[in-house]
mmCIF file of the protein (N, C-alpha, C, O) and its ligand, coordinates in Angstrom:
data_MODEL
# 
_entry.id   MODEL 
# 
loop_
_entity.id 
_entity.type 
_entity.pdbx_number_of_molecules 
1 polymer     1 
2 non-polymer 1 
# 
_entity_poly.entity_id                      1 
_entity_poly.type                           'polypeptide(L)' 
_entity_poly.nstd_linkage                   no 
_entity_poly.nstd_monomer                   no 
_entity_poly.pdbx_seq_one_letter_code       MVQKNYTTKNKKMDASNLKCSICRTNRGMIHKYNLNICRRCFREVAYRIGFRKYS 
_entity_poly.pdbx_seq_one_letter_code_can   MVQKNYTTKNKKMDASNLKCSICRTNRGMIHKYNLNICRRCFREVAYRIGFRKYS 
_entity_poly.pdbx_strand_id                 A 
# 
loop_
_entity_poly_seq.entity_id 
_entity_poly_seq.num 
_entity_poly_seq.mon_id 
_entity_poly_seq.hetero 
1 1  MET n 
1 2  VAL n 
1 3  GLN n 
1 4  LYS n 
1 5  ASN n 
1 6  TYR n 
1 7  THR n 
1 8  THR n 
1 9  LYS n 
1 10 ASN n 
1 11 LYS n 
1 12 LYS n 
1 13 MET n 
1 14 ASP n 
1 15 ALA n 
1 16 SER n 
1 17 ASN n 
1 18 LEU n 
1 19 LYS n 
1 20 CYS n 
1 21 SER n 
1 22 ILE n 
1 23 CYS n 
1 24 ARG n 
1 25 THR n 
1 26 ASN n 
1 27 ARG n 
1 28 GLY n 
1 29 MET n 
1 30 ILE n 
1 31 HIS n 
1 32 LYS n 
1 33 TYR n 
1 34 ASN n 
1 35 LEU n 
1 36 ASN n 
1 37 ILE n 
1 38 CYS n 
1 39 ARG n 
1 40 ARG n 
1 41 CYS n 
1 42 PHE n 
1 43 ARG n 
1 44 GLU n 
1 45 VAL n 
1 46 ALA n 
1 47 TYR n 
1 48 ARG n 
1 49 ILE n 
1 50 GLY n 
1 51 PHE n 
1 52 ARG n 
1 53 LYS n 
1 54 TYR n 
1 55 SER n 
# 
loop_
_struct_asym.id 
_struct_asym.entity_id 
A 1 
B 2 
# 
loop_
_chem_comp.id 
_chem_comp.type 
_chem_comp.mon_nstd_flag 
ALA 'L-peptide linking' y 
ARG 'L-peptide linking' y 
ASN 'L-peptide linking' y 
ASP 'L-peptide linking' y 
CYS 'L-peptide linking' y 
GLN 'L-peptide linking' y 
GLU 'L-peptide linking' y 
GLY 'peptide linking'   y 
HIS 'L-peptide linking' y 
ILE 'L-peptide linking' y 
LEU 'L-peptide linking' y 
LYS 'L-peptide linking' y 
MET 'L-peptide linking' y 
PHE 'L-peptide linking' y 
SER 'L-peptide linking' y 
THR 'L-peptide linking' y 
TYR 'L-peptide linking' y 
VAL 'L-peptide linking' y 
ZN  non-polymer         . 
# 
_pdbx_entity_nonpoly.entity_id   2 
_pdbx_entity_nonpoly.name        ? 
_pdbx_entity_nonpoly.comp_id     ZN 
# 
_pdbx_nonpoly_scheme.asym_id         B 
_pdbx_nonpoly_scheme.entity_id       2 
_pdbx_nonpoly_scheme.mon_id          ZN 
_pdbx_nonpoly_scheme.ndb_seq_num     1 
_pdbx_nonpoly_scheme.pdb_seq_num     101 
_pdbx_nonpoly_scheme.auth_seq_num    101 
_pdbx_nonpoly_scheme.pdb_mon_id      ZN 
_pdbx_nonpoly_scheme.auth_mon_id     ZN 
_pdbx_nonpoly_scheme.pdb_strand_id   A 
_pdbx_nonpoly_scheme.pdb_ins_code    . 
# 
loop_
_atom_site.group_PDB 
_atom_site.id 
_atom_site.type_symbol 
_atom_site.label_atom_id 
_atom_site.label_alt_id 
_atom_site.label_comp_id 
_atom_site.label_asym_id 
_atom_site.label_entity_id 
_atom_site.label_seq_id 
_atom_site.pdbx_PDB_ins_code 
_atom_site.Cartn_x 
_atom_site.Cartn_y 
_atom_site.Cartn_z 
_atom_site.occupancy 
_atom_site.B_iso_or_equiv 
_atom_site.pdbx_formal_charge 
_atom_site.auth_seq_id 
_atom_site.auth_comp_id 
_atom_site.auth_asym_id 
_atom_site.auth_atom_id 
_atom_site.pdbx_PDB_model_num 
ATOM   1   N  N  . MET A 1 1  ? 94.253  87.022 118.633 1.00 0.00 ? 1   MET A N  1 
ATOM   2   C  CA . MET A 1 1  ? 94.597  88.357 117.928 1.00 0.00 ? 1   MET A CA 1 
ATOM   3   C  C  . MET A 1 1  ? 96.137  88.019 117.652 1.00 0.00 ? 1   MET A C  1 
ATOM   4   O  O  . MET A 1 1  ? 96.701  88.021 116.558 1.00 0.00 ? 1   MET A O  1 
ATOM   5   N  N  . VAL A 1 2  ? 96.650  87.745 118.836 1.00 0.00 ? 2   VAL A N  1 
ATOM   6   C  CA . VAL A 1 2  ? 98.323  87.540 118.643 1.00 0.00 ? 2   VAL A CA 1 
ATOM   7   C  C  . VAL A 1 2  ? 98.584  86.635 117.539 1.00 0.00 ? 2   VAL A C  1 
ATOM   8   O  O  . VAL A 1 2  ? 99.329  86.935 116.607 1.00 0.00 ? 2   VAL A O  1 
ATOM   9   N  N  . GLN A 1 3  ? 98.024  85.624 117.633 1.00 0.00 ? 3   GLN A N  1 
ATOM   10  C  CA . GLN A 1 3  ? 98.048  84.387 116.480 1.00 0.00 ? 3   GLN A CA 1 
ATOM   11  C  C  . GLN A 1 3  ? 97.937  85.075 115.139 1.00 0.00 ? 3   GLN A C  1 
ATOM   12  O  O  . GLN A 1 3  ? 98.869  85.130 114.336 1.00 0.00 ? 3   GLN A O  1 
ATOM   13  N  N  . LYS A 1 4  ? 96.832  85.555 114.962 1.00 0.00 ? 4   LYS A N  1 
ATOM   14  C  CA . LYS A 1 4  ? 96.478  86.082 113.867 1.00 0.00 ? 4   LYS A CA 1 
ATOM   15  C  C  . LYS A 1 4  ? 97.450  86.830 113.197 1.00 0.00 ? 4   LYS A C  1 
ATOM   16  O  O  . LYS A 1 4  ? 97.775  86.610 112.030 1.00 0.00 ? 4   LYS A O  1 
ATOM   17  N  N  . ASN A 1 5  ? 98.047  87.939 114.087 1.00 0.00 ? 5   ASN A N  1 
ATOM   18  C  CA . ASN A 1 5  ? 98.916  88.863 113.515 1.00 0.00 ? 5   ASN A CA 1 
ATOM   19  C  C  . ASN A 1 5  ? 100.309 87.894 113.284 1.00 0.00 ? 5   ASN A C  1 
ATOM   20  O  O  . ASN A 1 5  ? 101.065 88.241 112.376 1.00 0.00 ? 5   ASN A O  1 
ATOM   21  N  N  . TYR A 1 6  ? 100.569 86.996 113.885 1.00 0.00 ? 6   TYR A N  1 
ATOM   22  C  CA . TYR A 1 6  ? 101.799 86.449 113.631 1.00 0.00 ? 6   TYR A CA 1 
ATOM   23  C  C  . TYR A 1 6  ? 101.460 85.551 112.251 1.00 0.00 ? 6   TYR A C  1 
ATOM   24  O  O  . TYR A 1 6  ? 102.379 85.549 111.433 1.00 0.00 ? 6   TYR A O  1 
ATOM   25  N  N  . THR A 1 7  ? 100.636 85.027 112.002 1.00 0.00 ? 7   THR A N  1 
ATOM   26  C  CA . THR A 1 7  ? 100.429 84.274 110.728 1.00 0.00 ? 7   THR A CA 1 
ATOM   27  C  C  . THR A 1 7  ? 100.584 85.282 109.853 1.00 0.00 ? 7   THR A C  1 
ATOM   28  O  O  . THR A 1 7  ? 101.293 85.068 108.870 1.00 0.00 ? 7   THR A O  1 
ATOM   29  N  N  . THR A 1 8  ? 99.988  86.525 110.017 1.00 0.00 ? 8   THR A N  1 
ATOM   30  C  CA . THR A 1 8  ? 99.957  87.472 108.809 1.00 0.00 ? 8   THR A CA 1 
ATOM   31  C  C  . THR A 1 8  ? 101.554 87.754 108.558 1.00 0.00 ? 8   THR A C  1 
ATOM   32  O  O  . THR A 1 8  ? 102.019 87.550 107.436 1.00 0.00 ? 8   THR A O  1 
ATOM   33  N  N  . LYS A 1 9  ? 102.249 88.151 109.454 1.00 0.00 ? 9   LYS A N  1 
ATOM   34  C  CA . LYS A 1 9  ? 103.439 88.612 109.327 1.00 0.00 ? 9   LYS A CA 1 
ATOM   35  C  C  . LYS A 1 9  ? 104.327 87.278 108.719 1.00 0.00 ? 9   LYS A C  1 
ATOM   36  O  O  . LYS A 1 9  ? 105.104 87.391 107.771 1.00 0.00 ? 9   LYS A O  1 
ATOM   37  N  N  . ASN A 1 10 ? 104.120 86.264 109.291 1.00 0.00 ? 10  ASN A N  1 
ATOM   38  C  CA . ASN A 1 10 ? 104.905 85.003 108.861 1.00 0.00 ? 10  ASN A CA 1 
ATOM   39  C  C  . ASN A 1 10 ? 104.991 84.750 107.070 1.00 0.00 ? 10  ASN A C  1 
ATOM   40  O  O  . ASN A 1 10 ? 105.887 84.387 106.308 1.00 0.00 ? 10  ASN A O  1 
ATOM   41  N  N  . LYS A 1 11 ? 103.724 85.109 106.923 1.00 0.00 ? 11  LYS A N  1 
ATOM   42  C  CA . LYS A 1 11 ? 103.484 85.083 105.519 1.00 0.00 ? 11  LYS A CA 1 
ATOM   43  C  C  . LYS A 1 11 ? 104.036 85.978 104.569 1.00 0.00 ? 11  LYS A C  1 
ATOM   44  O  O  . LYS A 1 11 ? 104.310 85.715 103.398 1.00 0.00 ? 11  LYS A O  1 
ATOM   45  N  N  . LYS A 1 12 ? 104.191 87.158 105.220 1.00 0.00 ? 12  LYS A N  1 
ATOM   46  C  CA . LYS A 1 12 ? 104.639 88.369 104.475 1.00 0.00 ? 12  LYS A CA 1 
ATOM   47  C  C  . LYS A 1 12 ? 106.392 88.037 104.434 1.00 0.00 ? 12  LYS A C  1 
ATOM   48  O  O  . LYS A 1 12 ? 107.098 88.392 103.491 1.00 0.00 ? 12  LYS A O  1 
ATOM   49  N  N  . MET A 1 13 ? 106.800 87.447 105.395 1.00 0.00 ? 13  MET A N  1 
ATOM   50  C  CA . MET A 1 13 ? 108.179 87.149 105.750 1.00 0.00 ? 13  MET A CA 1 
ATOM   51  C  C  . MET A 1 13 ? 108.723 85.942 104.755 1.00 0.00 ? 13  MET A C  1 
ATOM   52  O  O  . MET A 1 13 ? 109.852 85.816 104.280 1.00 0.00 ? 13  MET A O  1 
ATOM   53  N  N  . ASP A 1 14 ? 107.735 85.220 104.617 1.00 0.00 ? 14  ASP A N  1 
ATOM   54  C  CA . ASP A 1 14 ? 107.913 84.004 103.744 1.00 0.00 ? 14  ASP A CA 1 
ATOM   55  C  C  . ASP A 1 14 ? 108.097 84.526 102.239 1.00 0.00 ? 14  ASP A C  1 
ATOM   56  O  O  . ASP A 1 14 ? 108.965 84.104 101.475 1.00 0.00 ? 14  ASP A O  1 
ATOM   57  N  N  . ALA A 1 15 ? 107.215 85.440 101.953 1.00 0.00 ? 15  ALA A N  1 
ATOM   58  C  CA . ALA A 1 15 ? 107.196 86.066 100.355 1.00 0.00 ? 15  ALA A CA 1 
ATOM   59  C  C  . ALA A 1 15 ? 108.423 86.920 100.158 1.00 0.00 ? 15  ALA A C  1 
ATOM   60  O  O  . ALA A 1 15 ? 108.848 87.115 99.019  1.00 0.00 ? 15  ALA A O  1 
ATOM   61  N  N  . SER A 1 16 ? 109.035 87.460 101.262 1.00 0.00 ? 16  SER A N  1 
ATOM   62  C  CA . SER A 1 16 ? 109.898 88.302 100.950 1.00 0.00 ? 16  SER A CA 1 
ATOM   63  C  C  . SER A 1 16 ? 111.285 87.571 100.909 1.00 0.00 ? 16  SER A C  1 
ATOM   64  O  O  . SER A 1 16 ? 112.151 87.989 100.140 1.00 0.00 ? 16  SER A O  1 
ATOM   65  N  N  . ASN A 1 17 ? 111.492 86.595 101.640 1.00 0.00 ? 17  ASN A N  1 
ATOM   66  C  CA . ASN A 1 17 ? 112.539 85.505 101.947 1.00 0.00 ? 17  ASN A CA 1 
ATOM   67  C  C  . ASN A 1 17 ? 112.759 84.865 100.565 1.00 0.00 ? 17  ASN A C  1 
ATOM   68  O  O  . ASN A 1 17 ? 113.881 84.502 100.213 1.00 0.00 ? 17  ASN A O  1 
ATOM   69  N  N  . LEU A 1 18 ? 111.783 84.747 99.870  1.00 0.00 ? 18  LEU A N  1 
ATOM   70  C  CA . LEU A 1 18 ? 111.690 83.726 98.509  1.00 0.00 ? 18  LEU A CA 1 
ATOM   71  C  C  . LEU A 1 18 ? 112.262 84.955 97.344  1.00 0.00 ? 18  LEU A C  1 
ATOM   72  O  O  . LEU A 1 18 ? 111.679 85.993 97.031  1.00 0.00 ? 18  LEU A O  1 
ATOM   73  N  N  . LYS A 1 19 ? 113.489 84.478 96.882  1.00 0.00 ? 19  LYS A N  1 
ATOM   74  C  CA . LYS A 1 19 ? 113.987 85.497 95.743  1.00 0.00 ? 19  LYS A CA 1 
ATOM   75  C  C  . LYS A 1 19 ? 114.393 84.531 94.662  1.00 0.00 ? 19  LYS A C  1 
ATOM   76  O  O  . LYS A 1 19 ? 114.742 83.377 94.909  1.00 0.00 ? 19  LYS A O  1 
ATOM   77  N  N  . CYS A 1 20 ? 114.339 85.013 93.541  1.00 0.00 ? 20  CYS A N  1 
ATOM   78  C  CA . CYS A 1 20 ? 114.823 84.406 92.246  1.00 0.00 ? 20  CYS A CA 1 
ATOM   79  C  C  . CYS A 1 20 ? 116.273 84.248 92.404  1.00 0.00 ? 20  CYS A C  1 
ATOM   80  O  O  . CYS A 1 20 ? 117.060 85.185 92.540  1.00 0.00 ? 20  CYS A O  1 
ATOM   81  N  N  . SER A 1 21 ? 116.663 82.637 92.370  1.00 0.00 ? 21  SER A N  1 
ATOM   82  C  CA . SER A 1 21 ? 117.793 82.320 92.387  1.00 0.00 ? 21  SER A CA 1 
ATOM   83  C  C  . SER A 1 21 ? 118.789 82.883 91.386  1.00 0.00 ? 21  SER A C  1 
ATOM   84  O  O  . SER A 1 21 ? 120.014 82.848 91.505  1.00 0.00 ? 21  SER A O  1 
ATOM   85  N  N  . ILE A 1 22 ? 118.017 83.464 90.273  1.00 0.00 ? 22  ILE A N  1 
ATOM   86  C  CA . ILE A 1 22 ? 118.882 83.926 89.170  1.00 0.00 ? 22  ILE A CA 1 
ATOM   87  C  C  . ILE A 1 22 ? 119.003 85.508 89.118  1.00 0.00 ? 22  ILE A C  1 
ATOM   88  O  O  . ILE A 1 22 ? 120.110 86.030 88.988  1.00 0.00 ? 22  ILE A O  1 
ATOM   89  N  N  . CYS A 1 23 ? 117.917 86.210 89.215  1.00 0.00 ? 23  CYS A N  1 
ATOM   90  C  CA . CYS A 1 23 ? 117.959 87.612 89.201  1.00 0.00 ? 23  CYS A CA 1 
ATOM   91  C  C  . CYS A 1 23 ? 117.684 88.249 90.602  1.00 0.00 ? 23  CYS A C  1 
ATOM   92  O  O  . CYS A 1 23 ? 117.704 89.467 90.774  1.00 0.00 ? 23  CYS A O  1 
ATOM   93  N  N  . ARG A 1 24 ? 117.459 87.453 91.467  1.00 0.00 ? 24  ARG A N  1 
ATOM   94  C  CA . ARG A 1 24 ? 117.221 87.970 92.745  1.00 0.00 ? 24  ARG A CA 1 
ATOM   95  C  C  . ARG A 1 24 ? 116.029 88.660 93.068  1.00 0.00 ? 24  ARG A C  1 
ATOM   96  O  O  . ARG A 1 24 ? 115.981 89.208 94.170  1.00 0.00 ? 24  ARG A O  1 
ATOM   97  N  N  . THR A 1 25 ? 114.818 88.752 92.118  1.00 0.00 ? 25  THR A N  1 
ATOM   98  C  CA . THR A 1 25 ? 113.915 89.694 92.259  1.00 0.00 ? 25  THR A CA 1 
ATOM   99  C  C  . THR A 1 25 ? 112.859 88.744 93.478  1.00 0.00 ? 25  THR A C  1 
ATOM   100 O  O  . THR A 1 25 ? 113.059 87.546 93.682  1.00 0.00 ? 25  THR A O  1 
ATOM   101 N  N  . ASN A 1 26 ? 111.943 89.404 94.066  1.00 0.00 ? 26  ASN A N  1 
ATOM   102 C  CA . ASN A 1 26 ? 111.071 88.541 94.421  1.00 0.00 ? 26  ASN A CA 1 
ATOM   103 C  C  . ASN A 1 26 ? 109.480 88.902 94.050  1.00 0.00 ? 26  ASN A C  1 
ATOM   104 O  O  . ASN A 1 26 ? 108.435 88.733 94.679  1.00 0.00 ? 26  ASN A O  1 
ATOM   105 N  N  . ARG A 1 27 ? 109.760 89.442 92.818  1.00 0.00 ? 27  ARG A N  1 
ATOM   106 C  CA . ARG A 1 27 ? 108.390 89.705 91.849  1.00 0.00 ? 27  ARG A CA 1 
ATOM   107 C  C  . ARG A 1 27 ? 107.992 88.487 91.110  1.00 0.00 ? 27  ARG A C  1 
ATOM   108 O  O  . ARG A 1 27 ? 108.920 87.797 90.688  1.00 0.00 ? 27  ARG A O  1 
ATOM   109 N  N  . GLY A 1 28 ? 106.790 88.099 90.878  1.00 0.00 ? 28  GLY A N  1 
ATOM   110 C  CA . GLY A 1 28 ? 106.462 87.112 89.769  1.00 0.00 ? 28  GLY A CA 1 
ATOM   111 C  C  . GLY A 1 28 ? 107.092 85.732 90.148  1.00 0.00 ? 28  GLY A C  1 
ATOM   112 O  O  . GLY A 1 28 ? 107.349 84.943 89.238  1.00 0.00 ? 28  GLY A O  1 
ATOM   113 N  N  . MET A 1 29 ? 107.340 85.419 91.388  1.00 0.00 ? 29  MET A N  1 
ATOM   114 C  CA . MET A 1 29 ? 107.866 84.302 91.688  1.00 0.00 ? 29  MET A CA 1 
ATOM   115 C  C  . MET A 1 29 ? 107.038 82.838 91.467  1.00 0.00 ? 29  MET A C  1 
ATOM   116 O  O  . MET A 1 29 ? 105.853 82.773 91.793  1.00 0.00 ? 29  MET A O  1 
ATOM   117 N  N  . ILE A 1 30 ? 107.613 81.879 90.995  1.00 0.00 ? 30  ILE A N  1 
ATOM   118 C  CA . ILE A 1 30 ? 106.897 80.877 90.834  1.00 0.00 ? 30  ILE A CA 1 
ATOM   119 C  C  . ILE A 1 30 ? 107.093 79.519 91.863  1.00 0.00 ? 30  ILE A C  1 
ATOM   120 O  O  . ILE A 1 30 ? 108.076 78.796 91.706  1.00 0.00 ? 30  ILE A O  1 
ATOM   121 N  N  . HIS A 1 31 ? 106.208 79.268 92.791  1.00 0.00 ? 31  HIS A N  1 
ATOM   122 C  CA . HIS A 1 31 ? 106.255 78.365 93.605  1.00 0.00 ? 31  HIS A CA 1 
ATOM   123 C  C  . HIS A 1 31 ? 105.890 76.918 93.269  1.00 0.00 ? 31  HIS A C  1 
ATOM   124 O  O  . HIS A 1 31 ? 106.271 75.958 93.938  1.00 0.00 ? 31  HIS A O  1 
ATOM   125 N  N  . LYS A 1 32 ? 105.090 76.837 92.139  1.00 0.00 ? 32  LYS A N  1 
ATOM   126 C  CA . LYS A 1 32 ? 104.589 75.515 91.677  1.00 0.00 ? 32  LYS A CA 1 
ATOM   127 C  C  . LYS A 1 32 ? 105.630 74.396 91.712  1.00 0.00 ? 32  LYS A C  1 
ATOM   128 O  O  . LYS A 1 32 ? 105.476 73.297 92.245  1.00 0.00 ? 32  LYS A O  1 
ATOM   129 N  N  . TYR A 1 33 ? 106.605 74.793 91.129  1.00 0.00 ? 33  TYR A N  1 
ATOM   130 C  CA . TYR A 1 33 ? 107.484 73.653 90.866  1.00 0.00 ? 33  TYR A CA 1 
ATOM   131 C  C  . TYR A 1 33 ? 108.717 73.606 91.771  1.00 0.00 ? 33  TYR A C  1 
ATOM   132 O  O  . TYR A 1 33 ? 109.618 72.796 91.555  1.00 0.00 ? 33  TYR A O  1 
ATOM   133 N  N  . ASN A 1 34 ? 108.754 74.454 92.760  1.00 0.00 ? 34  ASN A N  1 
ATOM   134 C  CA . ASN A 1 34 ? 109.839 74.465 93.669  1.00 0.00 ? 34  ASN A CA 1 
ATOM   135 C  C  . ASN A 1 34 ? 111.165 74.872 93.085  1.00 0.00 ? 34  ASN A C  1 
ATOM   136 O  O  . ASN A 1 34 ? 112.226 74.357 93.436  1.00 0.00 ? 34  ASN A O  1 
ATOM   137 N  N  . LEU A 1 35 ? 111.071 75.687 92.303  1.00 0.00 ? 35  LEU A N  1 
ATOM   138 C  CA . LEU A 1 35 ? 112.364 75.989 91.429  1.00 0.00 ? 35  LEU A CA 1 
ATOM   139 C  C  . LEU A 1 35 ? 113.007 77.378 91.933  1.00 0.00 ? 35  LEU A C  1 
ATOM   140 O  O  . LEU A 1 35 ? 114.132 77.703 91.555  1.00 0.00 ? 35  LEU A O  1 
ATOM   141 N  N  . ASN A 1 36 ? 112.212 78.218 92.843  1.00 0.00 ? 36  ASN A N  1 
ATOM   142 C  CA . ASN A 1 36 ? 112.673 79.346 93.513  1.00 0.00 ? 36  ASN A CA 1 
ATOM   143 C  C  . ASN A 1 36 ? 113.097 80.452 92.283  1.00 0.00 ? 36  ASN A C  1 
ATOM   144 O  O  . ASN A 1 36 ? 113.968 81.289 92.518  1.00 0.00 ? 36  ASN A O  1 
ATOM   145 N  N  . ILE A 1 37 ? 112.610 80.410 91.326  1.00 0.00 ? 37  ILE A N  1 
ATOM   146 C  CA . ILE A 1 37 ? 112.837 81.338 90.240  1.00 0.00 ? 37  ILE A CA 1 
ATOM   147 C  C  . ILE A 1 37 ? 111.606 82.247 89.951  1.00 0.00 ? 37  ILE A C  1 
ATOM   148 O  O  . ILE A 1 37 ? 110.516 82.032 90.480  1.00 0.00 ? 37  ILE A O  1 
ATOM   149 N  N  . CYS A 1 38 ? 111.837 83.298 89.065  1.00 0.00 ? 38  CYS A N  1 
ATOM   150 C  CA . CYS A 1 38 ? 110.596 84.116 88.790  1.00 0.00 ? 38  CYS A CA 1 
ATOM   151 C  C  . CYS A 1 38 ? 110.327 83.836 87.584  1.00 0.00 ? 38  CYS A C  1 
ATOM   152 O  O  . CYS A 1 38 ? 111.120 83.223 86.869  1.00 0.00 ? 38  CYS A O  1 
ATOM   153 N  N  . ARG A 1 39 ? 109.071 84.282 87.157  1.00 0.00 ? 39  ARG A N  1 
ATOM   154 C  CA . ARG A 1 39 ? 108.491 83.958 85.883  1.00 0.00 ? 39  ARG A CA 1 
ATOM   155 C  C  . ARG A 1 39 ? 109.152 84.079 84.682  1.00 0.00 ? 39  ARG A C  1 
ATOM   156 O  O  . ARG A 1 39 ? 109.059 83.262 83.766  1.00 0.00 ? 39  ARG A O  1 
ATOM   157 N  N  . ARG A 1 40 ? 109.993 85.343 84.661  1.00 0.00 ? 40  ARG A N  1 
ATOM   158 C  CA . ARG A 1 40 ? 110.985 85.685 83.498  1.00 0.00 ? 40  ARG A CA 1 
ATOM   159 C  C  . ARG A 1 40 ? 112.054 84.721 83.452  1.00 0.00 ? 40  ARG A C  1 
ATOM   160 O  O  . ARG A 1 40 ? 112.316 84.132 82.403  1.00 0.00 ? 40  ARG A O  1 
ATOM   161 N  N  . CYS A 1 41 ? 112.699 84.521 84.536  1.00 0.00 ? 41  CYS A N  1 
ATOM   162 C  CA . CYS A 1 41 ? 113.573 83.292 84.410  1.00 0.00 ? 41  CYS A CA 1 
ATOM   163 C  C  . CYS A 1 41 ? 113.285 81.911 84.140  1.00 0.00 ? 41  CYS A C  1 
ATOM   164 O  O  . CYS A 1 41 ? 114.015 81.115 83.550  1.00 0.00 ? 41  CYS A O  1 
ATOM   165 N  N  . PHE A 1 42 ? 112.047 81.687 84.673  1.00 0.00 ? 42  PHE A N  1 
ATOM   166 C  CA . PHE A 1 42 ? 111.436 80.476 84.406  1.00 0.00 ? 42  PHE A CA 1 
ATOM   167 C  C  . PHE A 1 42 ? 111.441 80.103 82.834  1.00 0.00 ? 42  PHE A C  1 
ATOM   168 O  O  . PHE A 1 42 ? 111.754 78.987 82.418  1.00 0.00 ? 42  PHE A O  1 
ATOM   169 N  N  . ARG A 1 43 ? 111.076 81.119 82.069  1.00 0.00 ? 43  ARG A N  1 
ATOM   170 C  CA . ARG A 1 43 ? 110.875 81.183 80.546  1.00 0.00 ? 43  ARG A CA 1 
ATOM   171 C  C  . ARG A 1 43 ? 112.122 80.351 80.011  1.00 0.00 ? 43  ARG A C  1 
ATOM   172 O  O  . ARG A 1 43 ? 112.048 79.382 79.254  1.00 0.00 ? 43  ARG A O  1 
ATOM   173 N  N  . GLU A 1 44 ? 113.331 80.928 80.565  1.00 0.00 ? 44  GLU A N  1 
ATOM   174 C  CA . GLU A 1 44 ? 114.613 80.384 79.972  1.00 0.00 ? 44  GLU A CA 1 
ATOM   175 C  C  . GLU A 1 44 ? 114.986 79.197 80.526  1.00 0.00 ? 44  GLU A C  1 
ATOM   176 O  O  . GLU A 1 44 ? 115.525 78.364 79.798  1.00 0.00 ? 44  GLU A O  1 
ATOM   177 N  N  . VAL A 1 45 ? 114.793 78.957 81.716  1.00 0.00 ? 45  VAL A N  1 
ATOM   178 C  CA . VAL A 1 45 ? 115.096 77.629 82.436  1.00 0.00 ? 45  VAL A CA 1 
ATOM   179 C  C  . VAL A 1 45 ? 114.404 76.511 82.102  1.00 0.00 ? 45  VAL A C  1 
ATOM   180 O  O  . VAL A 1 45 ? 114.889 75.382 82.016  1.00 0.00 ? 45  VAL A O  1 
ATOM   181 N  N  . ALA A 1 46 ? 113.009 76.888 81.871  1.00 0.00 ? 46  ALA A N  1 
ATOM   182 C  CA . ALA A 1 46 ? 112.130 75.781 81.538  1.00 0.00 ? 46  ALA A CA 1 
ATOM   183 C  C  . ALA A 1 46 ? 112.562 75.304 80.256  1.00 0.00 ? 46  ALA A C  1 
ATOM   184 O  O  . ALA A 1 46 ? 112.564 74.075 80.183  1.00 0.00 ? 46  ALA A O  1 
ATOM   185 N  N  . TYR A 1 47 ? 112.909 75.882 79.278  1.00 0.00 ? 47  TYR A N  1 
ATOM   186 C  CA . TYR A 1 47 ? 113.512 75.441 78.041  1.00 0.00 ? 47  TYR A CA 1 
ATOM   187 C  C  . TYR A 1 47 ? 114.594 74.466 78.300  1.00 0.00 ? 47  TYR A C  1 
ATOM   188 O  O  . TYR A 1 47 ? 114.731 73.415 77.675  1.00 0.00 ? 47  TYR A O  1 
ATOM   189 N  N  . ARG A 1 48 ? 115.215 74.804 79.088  1.00 0.00 ? 48  ARG A N  1 
ATOM   190 C  CA . ARG A 1 48 ? 116.574 74.031 79.257  1.00 0.00 ? 48  ARG A CA 1 
ATOM   191 C  C  . ARG A 1 48 ? 116.321 72.600 79.890  1.00 0.00 ? 48  ARG A C  1 
ATOM   192 O  O  . ARG A 1 48 ? 116.998 71.630 79.548  1.00 0.00 ? 48  ARG A O  1 
ATOM   193 N  N  . ILE A 1 49 ? 115.263 72.519 80.873  1.00 0.00 ? 49  ILE A N  1 
ATOM   194 C  CA . ILE A 1 49 ? 114.911 71.326 81.386  1.00 0.00 ? 49  ILE A CA 1 
ATOM   195 C  C  . ILE A 1 49 ? 114.069 70.540 80.819  1.00 0.00 ? 49  ILE A C  1 
ATOM   196 O  O  . ILE A 1 49 ? 113.704 69.480 81.328  1.00 0.00 ? 49  ILE A O  1 
ATOM   197 N  N  . GLY A 1 50 ? 113.638 71.015 79.607  1.00 0.00 ? 50  GLY A N  1 
ATOM   198 C  CA . GLY A 1 50 ? 112.654 70.439 78.738  1.00 0.00 ? 50  GLY A CA 1 
ATOM   199 C  C  . GLY A 1 50 ? 111.268 70.613 79.042  1.00 0.00 ? 50  GLY A C  1 
ATOM   200 O  O  . GLY A 1 50 ? 110.487 69.718 78.719  1.00 0.00 ? 50  GLY A O  1 
ATOM   201 N  N  . PHE A 1 51 ? 110.845 71.668 79.633  1.00 0.00 ? 51  PHE A N  1 
ATOM   202 C  CA . PHE A 1 51 ? 109.577 72.188 79.825  1.00 0.00 ? 51  PHE A CA 1 
ATOM   203 C  C  . PHE A 1 51 ? 108.978 72.976 78.739  1.00 0.00 ? 51  PHE A C  1 
ATOM   204 O  O  . PHE A 1 51 ? 109.236 74.168 78.575  1.00 0.00 ? 51  PHE A O  1 
ATOM   205 N  N  . ARG A 1 52 ? 108.152 72.281 77.979  1.00 0.00 ? 52  ARG A N  1 
ATOM   206 C  CA . ARG A 1 52 ? 107.749 72.879 76.704  1.00 0.00 ? 52  ARG A CA 1 
ATOM   207 C  C  . ARG A 1 52 ? 106.122 73.478 77.035  1.00 0.00 ? 52  ARG A C  1 
ATOM   208 O  O  . ARG A 1 52 ? 105.238 72.980 77.732  1.00 0.00 ? 52  ARG A O  1 
ATOM   209 N  N  . LYS A 1 53 ? 106.138 74.547 76.355  1.00 0.00 ? 53  LYS A N  1 
ATOM   210 C  CA . LYS A 1 53 ? 104.659 74.996 76.231  1.00 0.00 ? 53  LYS A CA 1 
ATOM   211 C  C  . LYS A 1 53 ? 104.011 74.539 75.213  1.00 0.00 ? 53  LYS A C  1 
ATOM   212 O  O  . LYS A 1 53 ? 104.442 74.724 74.075  1.00 0.00 ? 53  LYS A O  1 
ATOM   213 N  N  . TYR A 1 54 ? 102.666 73.748 75.493  1.00 0.00 ? 54  TYR A N  1 
ATOM   214 C  CA . TYR A 1 54 ? 102.046 73.187 74.520  1.00 0.00 ? 54  TYR A CA 1 
ATOM   215 C  C  . TYR A 1 54 ? 100.758 74.132 74.259  1.00 0.00 ? 54  TYR A C  1 
ATOM   216 O  O  . TYR A 1 54 ? 100.074 74.431 75.237  1.00 0.00 ? 54  TYR A O  1 
ATOM   217 N  N  . SER A 1 55 ? 100.423 74.584 73.055  1.00 0.00 ? 55  SER A N  1 
ATOM   218 C  CA . SER A 1 55 ? 99.524  75.449 72.765  1.00 0.00 ? 55  SER A CA 1 
ATOM   219 C  C  . SER A 1 55 ? 98.286  74.906 71.720  1.00 0.00 ? 55  SER A C  1 
ATOM   220 O  O  . SER A 1 55 ? 97.379  75.670 71.388  1.00 0.00 ? 55  SER A O  1 
HETATM 221 ZN ZN . ZN  B 2 .  ? 114.403 85.638 88.026  1.00 0.00 2 101 ZN  A ZN 1 
# 
């Protein structure tokens, strides 16, 4: 039981610790590319680093 609680708490702490390095929000964070930025900022940064959206 203790272990289960610890795991859950740890996950929550992880999520709240991660903030966008640009706008400091913790909502809509992107973990995929280890960028530590949110989705909104990613759109701007992605363009600079040459990440293009192909449709
Ligand atoms: Zn952001």
